[in-house]
C-alpha positions in Angstrom: 62.1 -229.9 72.8 62.6 -233.6 73.5 60.1 -235.8 71.9 57.7 -237.1 74.6 57.2 -240.4 72.8 59.5 -243.0 71.5 59.0 -244.2 67.9 55.8 -246.3 67.3 56.4 -249.9 68.2 55.8 -252.1 65.1 54.6 -254.8 67.4 51.8 -252.8 68.9 48.6 -254.7 68.7 45.2 -255.5 69.9 43.8 -258.5 71.8 43.3 -261.7 69.8 39.7 -261.8 71.0 38.8 -258.6 69.0 40.4 -257.5 65.7 41.2 -253.9 65.4 39.1 -252.3 62.7 41.2 -249.7 60.9 39.6 -247.7 58.2 39.5 -247.1 54.5 37.9 -244.9 51.8 40.2 -242.1 50.6 38.9 -238.5 50.7 40.0 -235.1 49.7 42.9 -234.0 51.8 44.1 -235.4 55.0 41.9 -235.7 58.1 44.1 -234.5 61.0 42.4 -236.8 63.4 43.8 -239.8 61.5 47.4 -240.5 62.6 50.1 -241.2 60.2 52.8 -243.8 61.0 55.1 -242.4 63.7 52.6 -239.8 65.0 51.2 -240.0 68.5 47.7 -241.3 68.9 45.2 -242.5 71.5 42.8 -245.4 71.1 39.1 -245.3 71.4 36.2 -247.7 70.8 34.4 -247.5 67.5 30.8 -246.5 67.8 29.6 -250.1 67.4 31.7 -251.2 70.3 33.6 -254.1 68.7 36.9 -252.5 67.5 39.4 -249.8 68.4 40.0 -246.5 66.6 43.3 -244.6 66.7 42.9 -240.8 66.9 45.9 -238.4 66.5 46.9 -236.6 69.7 49.5 -234.0 70.6 50.4 -234.0 74.4 51.3 -230.8 76.1 53.2 -232.1 79.2 56.9 -232.9 79.4 57.1 -235.2 82.4 56.0 -238.8 81.9 53.7 -238.8 84.9 51.9 -235.6 83.7 51.6 -236.9 80.2 50.1 -240.2 81.4 47.4 -238.2 83.4 46.8 -236.0 80.4 46.3 -239.1 78.1 43.9 -240.7 80.6 41.9 -237.5 80.9 41.7 -237.2 77.1 40.8 -240.9 76.7 37.9 -240.6 79.2 36.4 -237.4 77.7 37.6 -237.1 74.1 37.1 -233.7 72.4 34.6 -233.8 69.5 34.4 -237.6 69.1 33.4 -238.5 65.6 32.2 -242.1 65.3 34.0 -243.3 68.4 33.6 -243.3 72.2 35.9 -243.7 75.2 37.2 -247.2 76.0 36.9 -246.3 79.7 33.2 -246.3 80.6 32.0 -243.3 82.6 31.3 -245.4 85.7 34.8 -246.8 85.8 37.3 -244.5 87.7 41.0 -244.7 87.0 44.0 -243.1 88.8 47.7 -243.3 88.5 49.0 -245.4 91.4 52.8 -245.1 90.7 55.3 -244.8 87.9 58.8 -246.2 88.5 61.5 -247.4 86.1 59.1 -247.5 83.2 56.5 -249.5 85.1 53.1 -247.8 85.4 50.5 -249.0 87.9 46.9 -247.8 87.4 44.1 -248.2 90.0 40.5 -248.7 88.6 37.3 -248.4 90.6 35.3 -251.5 91.7 32.9 -251.1 88.8 35.7 -252.4 86.5 34.9 -255.9 87.8 31.4 -255.6 86.3 32.5 -254.8 82.8 31.4 -257.3 80.1 34.4 -259.3 78.8 34.3 -257.6 75.4 34.4 -254.1 76.9 37.2 -255.2 79.4 39.4 -256.6 76.7 39.0 -253.4 74.6 39.7 -251.2 77.6 42.9 -253.1 78.3 44.1 -252.9 74.7 43.3 -249.2 74.4 44.9 -248.1 77.7 48.1 -250.2 77.4 48.8 -249.5 73.8 48.1 -245.8 74.2 50.2 -245.2 77.3 53.2 -247.4 76.4 53.9 -244.9 73.5 54.9 -242.4 76.2 58.6 -242.1 76.7 59.2 -243.4 80.2 56.3 -246.0 80.2 57.2 -249.5 79.0 54.7 -251.7 80.9 51.3 -251.1 82.6 49.7 -253.0 85.5 46.1 -252.8 86.5 44.7 -252.7 90.0 41.1 -252.9 91.1 41.1 -250.9 94.3 44.1 -252.3 96.2 44.1 -255.7 94.5 46.0 -256.5 91.3 43.8 -257.5 88.3 43.5 -261.3 88.0 42.6 -263.5 85.1 39.7 -266.0 85.2 41.9 -268.7 86.7 43.0 -266.4 89.5 46.5 -265.7 88.3 47.6 -262.0 88.4 47.6 -260.3 85.1 50.8 -258.5 85.9 52.5 -256.0 83.7 51.3 -255.6 80.1 53.0 -254.1 77.1 52.0 -253.3 73.6 53.5 -256.6 72.4 51.1 -258.6 74.6 48.3 -257.9 72.1 48.4 -259.8 68.9 46.7 -257.7 66.2 49.3 -255.4 64.7 48.1 -251.8 64.1 51.3 -250.1 63.0 51.2 -251.0 59.3 47.6 -250.0 59.0 47.6 -246.5 60.4 48.4 -244.9 57.1 45.4 -246.4 55.5 43.0 -245.5 58.3 40.4 -243.0 57.1 36.8 -242.1 57.6 33.8 -241.5 55.4 30.3 -240.2 55.6 27.4 -242.5 54.9 23.7 -241.9 54.1 21.7 -244.6 55.7 18.0 -245.3 55.6 16.0 -246.7 58.6 12.3 -246.9 59.3 10.8 -243.6 60.4 9.5 -243.5 64.0 5.9 -243.7 62.8 6.7 -246.7 60.6 5.2 -245.0 57.5 8.4 -244.5 55.5 12.1 -244.3 55.5 14.1 -241.7 57.4 17.6 -240.6 56.4 20.5 -240.7 58.9 23.9 -239.4 58.1 26.8 -241.0 60.0 30.6 -240.7 60.0 32.4 -244.0 60.2 35.9 -245.5 60.0 36.7 -248.9 58.6 39.4 -251.2 57.3 41.0 -251.0 53.9 40.1 -254.7 53.5 36.4 -254.1 54.1 34.2 -253.2 51.1 32.0 -250.1 51.3 28.9 -252.3 50.8 29.9 -254.5 53.8 30.4 -251.4 55.9 26.9 -250.1 55.0 25.3 -253.3 55.9 27.2 -253.5 59.2 26.0 -250.0 60.0 22.4 -251.0 59.2 22.6 -254.0 61.4 23.8 -251.8 64.3 20.6 -249.8 63.9 20.0 -246.0 64.0 21.8 -243.6 66.3 18.8 -241.4 66.9 15.4 -242.0 68.4 13.8 -240.5 65.4 14.3 -243.8 63.5 13.9 -247.4 64.2 15.6 -250.6 63.2 14.8 -252.2 59.9 16.9 -255.4 60.0 16.0 -258.1 62.5 18.4 -258.3 65.5 19.1 -262.0 64.7 20.1 -261.4 61.1 23.7 -262.3 60.2 25.4 -261.1 57.0 27.0 -264.1 55.2 28.4 -262.3 52.2 28.2 -259.2 49.9 29.6 -258.6 46.4 29.1 -256.3 43.4 29.0 -257.4 39.8 27.8 -255.4 36.8 26.2 -252.8 39.0 24.2 -255.3 41.1 25.0 -255.7 44.8 24.4 -259.3 45.9 23.6 -259.5 49.6 23.4 -262.9 51.4 21.9 -263.2 54.9 21.3 -266.2 57.1 17.8 -267.3 58.1 17.8 -264.6 60.9 16.8 -262.1 58.1 13.4 -263.8 57.9 12.6 -263.2 61.6 9.2 -261.6 61.9 9.0 -258.0 63.2 5.6 -256.5 62.4 6.6 -253.1 63.7 8.4 -252.5 60.4 6.8 -253.4 57.1 8.7 -255.8 54.9 8.9 -253.2 52.1 10.7 -250.8 54.4 13.2 -253.5 55.4 14.0 -254.2 51.7 14.3 -250.6 50.7 16.3 -249.7 53.8 19.0 -252.0 52.3 18.5 -251.0 48.7 18.4 -247.2 49.1 21.4 -247.3 51.5 23.5 -249.4 49.1 22.6 -247.5 46.0 23.0 -244.0 47.5 26.6 -244.6 48.6 29.6 -245.4 46.4 29.4 -242.9 43.5 27.1 -245.1 41.3 28.9 -248.4 41.7 25.6 -250.0 42.7 22.4 -249.5 40.8 20.3 -252.5 42.1 20.4 -255.0 45.0 19.7 -258.7 44.9 18.9 -260.2 48.4 19.2 -263.8 49.2 18.9 -266.0 52.3 21.4 -268.8 52.7 22.2 -268.4 49.0 18.5 -268.7 48.0 16.6 -265.8 46.4 13.5 -267.7 45.4 11.8 -266.5 48.6 8.7 -264.4 49.4 9.9 -262.2 52.3 7.3 -262.3 55.0 4.9 -263.7 52.4 4.8 -260.2 50.8 8.0 -259.2 48.9 9.4 -261.4 46.1 13.2 -261.5 46.5 13.8 -263.3 43.3 14.6 -260.1 41.4 17.0 -257.2 42.0 15.6 -254.1 43.5 16.3 -250.5 42.4 16.2 -247.5 44.6 12.8 -246.3 45.7 12.7 -242.6 46.5 9.0 -242.5 47.1 9.4 -244.2 50.5 11.7 -241.5 51.9 10.0 -239.1 54.2 10.4 -235.4 53.4 11.6 -234.7 57.0 15.0 -236.3 57.2 16.6 -237.3 60.5 20.4 -236.8 61.0 
């Protein structure tokens, strides 16, 4: 049977505004949801909403028009999503307007115009790069209702191809993998730490410790836990030396939030970093703007490294 897709374009890339996060962390055997170079894939939005995730896909149609529709349907309602969501929000409708001579026109509902800029850019990148893999589709143009999509200055966006996005993904697909993390957040009652297990994907250039901290900053995915890190905290750096993980935040880390005790904030970090990584980290040193001679919320002395504290973990674990 004739291959429905042409070979993967090496220039395929994401918008300059948002770097594509492509994962790391090798595991036992190959995850079939992770495409290898040359395999077909569709792009989704990573759970945190700031990067795109390629997921292996095998189309069943033979005609280009049918395959486009099949791809759009799958992108809107992915089967068994694991750490990612659709780049096309549920409230945004999309239909195939026409496909002629490799030029595909798509019509989106009026709610497209209300998308935040970040979501709109990710949607464009995901749709264009996914659909231009299909043999018979070389460029894609967006319409909102009967009107062509326009940029902020009023000019028509026109036809877009994979090479219109600048962050290359082709060379990174073979290193894209996923891992399971054990994270600690404050329990709903605020009396201890609750465990949450998440599946995530990340870039081979991103350390495991940085990934863990980024996931903690995003907060829990269930209502059975609550945030431990202040919303204004920014991670400035993280490194590991001689079994100690050195974590440096900006002053946002010191923001007061009396709903969660300072002890739970500290050990949310410590337990999460120590429990992942096969013993690479045994203790955590926290600093703010490079300074560790700080009494966090006038309660916890940050001048020393902290070891894991299992006594704070509630017996009933949330997943």
